[in-house]
TORKOL-4160 file (C-alpha; in steps of 0.2 Angstrom, whole numbers, padded with zeros to 4 digits, m for minus):
252
<pt num="1" X="0060" Y="0099" Z="m0073"/>
<pt num="2" X="0056" Y="0080" Z="m0074"/>
<pt num="3" X="0041" Y="0076" Z="m0085"/>
<pt num="4" X="0030" Y="0062" Z="m0079"/>
<pt num="5" X="0016" Y="0052" Z="m0086"/>
<pt num="6" X="0005" Y="0042" Z="m0074"/>
<pt num="7" X="m0004" Y="0027" Z="m0080"/>
<pt num="8" X="m0019" Y="0023" Z="m0070"/>
<pt num="9" X="m0032" Y="0033" Z="m0061"/>
<pt num="10" X="m0035" Y="0024" Z="m0045"/>
<pt num="11" X="m0030" Y="0027" Z="m0027"/>
<pt num="12" X="m0011" Y="0026" Z="m0029"/>
<pt num="13" X="m0011" Y="0036" Z="m0046"/>
<pt num="14" X="m0022" Y="0050" Z="m0038"/>
<pt num="15" X="m0010" Y="0052" Z="m0023"/>
<pt num="16" X="0006" Y="0052" Z="m0034"/>
<pt num="17" X="m0002" Y="0065" Z="m0045"/>
<pt num="18" X="m0006" Y="0076" Z="m0030"/>
<pt num="19" X="0011" Y="0074" Z="m0023"/>
<pt num="20" X="0021" Y="0078" Z="m0039"/>
<pt num="21" X="0009" Y="0093" Z="m0042"/>
<pt num="22" X="0016" Y="0101" Z="m0026"/>
<pt num="23" X="0034" Y="0101" Z="m0031"/>
<pt num="24" X="0042" Y="0113" Z="m0043"/>
<pt num="25" X="0055" Y="0099" Z="m0048"/>
<pt num="26" X="0042" Y="0089" Z="m0058"/>
<pt num="27" X="0028" Y="0090" Z="m0070"/>
<pt num="28" X="0014" Y="0077" Z="m0073"/>
<pt num="29" X="0011" Y="0080" Z="m0091"/>
<pt num="30" X="m0002" Y="0067" Z="m0094"/>
<pt num="31" X="m0013" Y="0054" Z="m0085"/>
<pt num="32" X="m0018" Y="0038" Z="m0095"/>
<pt num="33" X="m0032" Y="0026" Z="m0090"/>
<pt num="34" X="m0041" Y="0013" Z="m0101"/>
<pt num="35" X="m0058" Y="0019" Z="m0095"/>
<pt num="36" X="m0063" Y="0037" Z="m0099"/>
<pt num="37" X="m0074" Y="0040" Z="m0084"/>
<pt num="38" X="m0060" Y="0036" Z="m0072"/>
<pt num="39" X="m0051" Y="0051" Z="m0079"/>
<pt num="40" X="m0064" Y="0064" Z="m0073"/>
<pt num="41" X="m0054" Y="0069" Z="m0057"/>
<pt num="42" X="m0039" Y="0074" Z="m0068"/>
<pt num="43" X="m0048" Y="0081" Z="m0083"/>
<pt num="44" X="m0047" Y="0100" Z="m0079"/>
<pt num="45" X="m0029" Y="0099" Z="m0072"/>
<pt num="46" X="m0019" Y="0089" Z="m0084"/>
<pt num="47" X="m0020" Y="0081" Z="m0101"/>
<pt num="48" X="m0028" Y="0064" Z="m0101"/>
<pt num="49" X="m0030" Y="0050" Z="m0113"/>
<pt num="50" X="m0037" Y="0033" Z="m0115"/>
<pt num="51" X="m0025" Y="0029" Z="m0130"/>
<pt num="52" X="m0008" Y="0022" Z="m0127"/>
<pt num="53" X="m0003" Y="0028" Z="m0144"/>
<pt num="54" X="m0006" Y="0046" Z="m0139"/>
<pt num="55" X="0005" Y="0046" Z="m0124"/>
<pt num="56" X="0016" Y="0061" Z="m0122"/>
<pt num="57" X="0035" Y="0061" Z="m0121"/>
<pt num="58" X="0041" Y="0060" Z="m0103"/>
<pt num="59" X="0056" Y="0056" Z="m0092"/>
<pt num="60" X="0046" Y="0044" Z="m0082"/>
<pt num="61" X="0031" Y="0033" Z="m0085"/>
<pt num="62" X="0024" Y="0027" Z="m0068"/>
<pt num="63" X="0012" Y="0013" Z="m0069"/>
<pt num="64" X="m0001" Y="0012" Z="m0055"/>
<pt num="65" X="m0014" Y="m0001" Z="m0060"/>
<pt num="66" X="m0020" Y="m0018" Z="m0054"/>
<pt num="67" X="m0005" Y="m0030" Z="m0052"/>
<pt num="68" X="m0011" Y="m0043" Z="m0064"/>
<pt num="69" X="m0011" Y="m0030" Z="m0078"/>
<pt num="70" X="0006" Y="m0022" Z="m0075"/>
<pt num="71" X="0017" Y="m0034" Z="m0086"/>
<pt num="72" X="0005" Y="m0033" Z="m0101"/>
<pt num="73" X="0004" Y="m0014" Z="m0100"/>
<pt num="74" X="0023" Y="m0013" Z="m0099"/>
<pt num="75" X="0025" Y="m0024" Z="m0115"/>
<pt num="76" X="0014" Y="m0012" Z="m0124"/>
<pt num="77" X="0025" Y="0003" Z="m0120"/>
<pt num="78" X="0041" Y="0007" Z="m0130"/>
<pt num="79" X="0049" Y="0024" Z="m0124"/>
<pt num="80" X="0067" Y="0025" Z="m0131"/>
<pt num="81" X="0074" Y="0034" Z="m0116"/>
<pt num="82" X="0061" Y="0035" Z="m0102"/>
<pt num="83" X="0061" Y="0025" Z="m0087"/>
<pt num="84" X="0045" Y="0014" Z="m0085"/>
<pt num="85" X="0042" Y="0010" Z="m0067"/>
<pt num="86" X="0027" Y="0001" Z="m0059"/>
<pt num="87" X="0021" Y="0005" Z="m0041"/>
<pt num="88" X="0016" Y="m0013" Z="m0036"/>
<pt num="89" X="0022" Y="m0021" Z="m0020"/>
<pt num="90" X="0021" Y="m0039" Z="m0027"/>
<pt num="91" X="0025" Y="m0038" Z="m0045"/>
<pt num="92" X="0044" Y="m0041" Z="m0049"/>
<pt num="93" X="0055" Y="m0029" Z="m0058"/>
<pt num="94" X="0051" Y="m0031" Z="m0076"/>
<pt num="95" X="0063" Y="m0031" Z="m0091"/>
<pt num="96" X="0051" Y="m0027" Z="m0106"/>
<pt num="97" X="0056" Y="m0009" Z="m0107"/>
<pt num="98" X="0073" Y="m0002" Z="m0112"/>
<pt num="99" X="0074" Y="0006" Z="m0094"/>
<pt num="100" X="0064" Y="m0003" Z="m0080"/>
<pt num="101" X="0061" Y="0001" Z="m0062"/>
<pt num="102" X="0050" Y="0000" Z="m0047"/>
<pt num="103" X="0043" Y="0015" Z="m0038"/>
<pt num="104" X="0033" Y="0007" Z="m0024"/>
<pt num="105" X="0025" Y="0018" Z="m0010"/>
<pt num="106" X="0022" Y="0008" Z="0005"/>
<pt num="107" X="0006" Y="0015" Z="0012"/>
<pt num="108" X="m0013" Y="0012" Z="0012"/>
<pt num="109" X="m0021" Y="0024" Z="0000"/>
<pt num="110" X="m0039" Y="0030" Z="m0001"/>
<pt num="111" X="m0042" Y="0042" Z="m0016"/>
<pt num="112" X="m0052" Y="0056" Z="m0006"/>
<pt num="113" X="m0042" Y="0055" Z="0010"/>
<pt num="114" X="m0028" Y="0067" Z="0010"/>
<pt num="115" X="m0011" Y="0062" Z="0017"/>
<pt num="116" X="0006" Y="0069" Z="0020"/>
<pt num="117" X="0016" Y="0060" Z="0006"/>
<pt num="118" X="0033" Y="0066" Z="0013"/>
<pt num="119" X="0031" Y="0053" Z="0026"/>
<pt num="120" X="0027" Y="0039" Z="0014"/>
<pt num="121" X="0041" Y="0026" Z="0012"/>
<pt num="122" X="0046" Y="0024" Z="m0006"/>
<pt num="123" X="0054" Y="0008" Z="m0011"/>
<pt num="124" X="0065" Y="0009" Z="m0027"/>
<pt num="125" X="0072" Y="m0004" Z="m0038"/>
<pt num="126" X="0079" Y="m0003" Z="m0056"/>
<pt num="127" X="0088" Y="m0013" Z="m0069"/>
<pt num="128" X="0104" Y="m0002" Z="m0069"/>
<pt num="129" X="0113" Y="0009" Z="m0056"/>
<pt num="130" X="0110" Y="0024" Z="m0066"/>
<pt num="131" X="0091" Y="0021" Z="m0067"/>
<pt num="132" X="0090" Y="0017" Z="m0049"/>
<pt num="133" X="0099" Y="0034" Z="m0045"/>
<pt num="134" X="0086" Y="0043" Z="m0056"/>
<pt num="135" X="0071" Y="0035" Z="m0047"/>
<pt num="136" X="0079" Y="0038" Z="m0030"/>
<pt num="137" X="0081" Y="0057" Z="m0035"/>
<pt num="138" X="0063" Y="0057" Z="m0041"/>
<pt num="139" X="0057" Y="0049" Z="m0025"/>
<pt num="140" X="0066" Y="0062" Z="m0014"/>
<pt num="141" X="0056" Y="0076" Z="m0023"/>
<pt num="142" X="0040" Y="0070" Z="m0014"/>
<pt num="143" X="0046" Y="0059" Z="0001"/>
<pt num="144" X="0058" Y="0060" Z="0015"/>
<pt num="145" X="0060" Y="0041" Z="0016"/>
<pt num="146" X="0067" Y="0033" Z="0000"/>
<pt num="147" X="0075" Y="0016" Z="0000"/>
<pt num="148" X="0083" Y="0004" Z="m0012"/>
<pt num="149" X="0073" Y="m0012" Z="m0010"/>
<pt num="150" X="0076" Y="m0028" Z="m0021"/>
<pt num="151" X="0061" Y="m0038" Z="m0028"/>
<pt num="152" X="0064" Y="m0052" Z="m0015"/>
<pt num="153" X="0064" Y="m0039" Z="m0001"/>
<pt num="154" X="0049" Y="m0030" Z="m0008"/>
<pt num="155" X="0039" Y="m0046" Z="m0009"/>
<pt num="156" X="0042" Y="m0050" Z="0009"/>
<pt num="157" X="0038" Y="m0031" Z="0014"/>
<pt num="158" X="0022" Y="m0032" Z="0004"/>
<pt num="159" X="0017" Y="m0048" Z="0014"/>
<pt num="160" X="0021" Y="m0040" Z="0030"/>
<pt num="161" X="0011" Y="m0025" Z="0025"/>
<pt num="162" X="m0004" Y="m0036" Z="0022"/>
<pt num="163" X="m0003" Y="m0043" Z="0039"/>
<pt num="164" X="0000" Y="m0025" Z="0047"/>
<pt num="165" X="m0013" Y="m0016" Z="0037"/>
<pt num="166" X="m0026" Y="m0026" Z="0027"/>
<pt num="167" X="m0028" Y="m0040" Z="0040"/>
<pt num="168" X="m0028" Y="m0028" Z="0054"/>
<pt num="169" X="m0041" Y="m0017" Z="0046"/>
<pt num="170" X="m0052" Y="m0032" Z="0043"/>
<pt num="171" X="m0051" Y="m0036" Z="0062"/>
<pt num="172" X="m0056" Y="m0018" Z="0065"/>
<pt num="173" X="m0071" Y="m0021" Z="0054"/>
<pt num="174" X="m0076" Y="m0036" Z="0064"/>
<pt num="175" X="m0074" Y="m0027" Z="0081"/>
<pt num="176" X="m0085" Y="m0013" Z="0073"/>
<pt num="177" X="m0098" Y="m0026" Z="0069"/>
<pt num="178" X="m0098" Y="m0033" Z="0087"/>
<pt num="179" X="m0100" Y="m0016" Z="0094"/>
<pt num="180" X="m0114" Y="m0012" Z="0082"/>
<pt num="181" X="m0124" Y="m0028" Z="0087"/>
<pt num="182" X="m0125" Y="m0021" Z="0105"/>
<pt num="183" X="m0127" Y="m0003" Z="0099"/>
<pt num="184" X="m0110" Y="0002" Z="0106"/>
<pt num="185" X="m0101" Y="0017" Z="0097"/>
<pt num="186" X="m0085" Y="0010" Z="0088"/>
<pt num="187" X="m0076" Y="0026" Z="0094"/>
<pt num="188" X="m0075" Y="0019" Z="0111"/>
<pt num="189" X="m0061" Y="0008" Z="0104"/>
<pt num="190" X="m0052" Y="0022" Z="0096"/>
<pt num="191" X="m0040" Y="0026" Z="0110"/>
<pt num="192" X="m0036" Y="0007" Z="0112"/>
<pt num="193" X="m0032" Y="0006" Z="0093"/>
<pt num="194" X="m0021" Y="0022" Z="0094"/>
<pt num="195" X="m0011" Y="0016" Z="0109"/>
<pt num="196" X="m0008" Y="m0001" Z="0101"/>
<pt num="197" X="m0002" Y="0007" Z="0085"/>
<pt num="198" X="0009" Y="0019" Z="0095"/>
<pt num="199" X="0017" Y="0005" Z="0106"/>
<pt num="200" X="0020" Y="m0006" Z="0090"/>
<pt num="201" X="0031" Y="0009" Z="0083"/>
<pt num="202" X="0041" Y="0011" Z="0100"/>
<pt num="203" X="0044" Y="m0008" Z="0104"/>
<pt num="204" X="0044" Y="m0025" Z="0097"/>
<pt num="205" X="0025" Y="m0030" Z="0095"/>
<pt num="206" X="0029" Y="m0047" Z="0102"/>
<pt num="207" X="0034" Y="m0039" Z="0118"/>
<pt num="208" X="0018" Y="m0028" Z="0118"/>
<pt num="209" X="0006" Y="m0043" Z="0118"/>
<pt num="210" X="m0007" Y="m0043" Z="0131"/>
<pt num="211" X="m0025" Y="m0051" Z="0132"/>
<pt num="212" X="m0033" Y="m0067" Z="0137"/>
<pt num="213" X="m0023" Y="m0078" Z="0125"/>
<pt num="214" X="m0006" Y="m0072" Z="0131"/>
<pt num="215" X="m0012" Y="m0074" Z="0149"/>
<pt num="216" X="m0019" Y="m0091" Z="0145"/>
<pt num="217" X="m0036" Y="m0086" Z="0153"/>
<pt num="218" X="m0046" Y="m0101" Z="0146"/>
<pt num="219" X="m0062" Y="m0095" Z="0155"/>
<pt num="220" X="m0062" Y="m0079" Z="0146"/>
<pt num="221" X="m0057" Y="m0087" Z="0130"/>
<pt num="222" X="m0072" Y="m0100" Z="0131"/>
<pt num="223" X="m0084" Y="m0085" Z="0136"/>
<pt num="224" X="m0079" Y="m0076" Z="0120"/>
<pt num="225" X="m0081" Y="m0091" Z="0109"/>
<pt num="226" X="m0098" Y="m0093" Z="0117"/>
<pt num="227" X="m0103" Y="m0075" Z="0113"/>
<pt num="228" X="m0098" Y="m0077" Z="0094"/>
<pt num="229" X="m0113" Y="m0084" Z="0084"/>
<pt num="230" X="m0103" Y="m0085" Z="0068"/>
<pt num="231" X="m0093" Y="m0101" Z="0064"/>
<pt num="232" X="m0081" Y="m0091" Z="0054"/>
<pt num="233" X="m0078" Y="m0078" Z="0068"/>
<pt num="234" X="m0076" Y="m0093" Z="0080"/>
<pt num="235" X="m0063" Y="m0100" Z="0069"/>
<pt num="236" X="m0054" Y="m0083" Z="0067"/>
<pt num="237" X="m0054" Y="m0081" Z="0086"/>
<pt num="238" X="m0047" Y="m0099" Z="0088"/>
<pt num="239" X="m0033" Y="m0097" Z="0075"/>
<pt num="240" X="m0027" Y="m0080" Z="0082"/>
<pt num="241" X="m0028" Y="m0087" Z="0100"/>
<pt num="242" X="m0018" Y="m0102" Z="0095"/>
<pt num="243" X="m0005" Y="m0092" Z="0086"/>
<pt num="244" X="m0003" Y="m0080" Z="0100"/>
<pt num="245" X="0000" Y="m0094" Z="0112"/>
<pt num="246" X="0012" Y="m0103" Z="0100"/>
<pt num="247" X="0022" Y="m0087" Z="0099"/>
<pt num="248" X="0023" Y="m0086" Z="0117"/>
<pt num="249" X="0028" Y="m0104" Z="0121"/>
<pt num="250" X="0012" Y="m0113" Z="0126"/>
<pt num="251" X="m0003" Y="m0120" Z="0117"/>
<pt num="252" X="m0022" Y="m0120" Z="0122"/>
């Protein structure tokens, strides 16, 4: 059984803990966080600590904290044989520990929303072939989709994920706001959202593009811009319209 210490108590750390808790091949022996209050969720299920000097011995130390703190935290760890792997999509593979790795789950996580971790892609990188093999094996205990991904690939993948997830979700929020202004239930858009996501997984999204920008329906575009009272939303609409038309060969 592989022993794991998770450093962090946020969304990613919580889902990793739950995933590893379900497999008999691993044991999370401790969860660390610099803030004691953040450990309440784990307190009665596993040993917790706020003291790096009190970390338990383990085979893997998985770091799931804010990106800008990853490098500094790794430098404070000094396990002799364990693999120290961060879970960030944008932080490069580090070299401060004796055994370094990346264990990046490509998914959007919310702490209190359950998900099937077996479907979450895991992107693995390490400083040696042996360490990579160990991280790949660890990943396969919780996911059916485990891939060796280099730092440069992961940086591009993370950028793509921001467009596919974070920016898209922000556009959902804008759509929700527009509906709310007219007292329209947002769930009237649910079927459209689901079909768009479904089609994006079946075909190239570029081939699926529809709408007034693709059709060069200037009358509708102008009407939409007239409806928007926010200068910021007008600019977003114009930029996205221009981008779609550039992609498909014509400008406004």
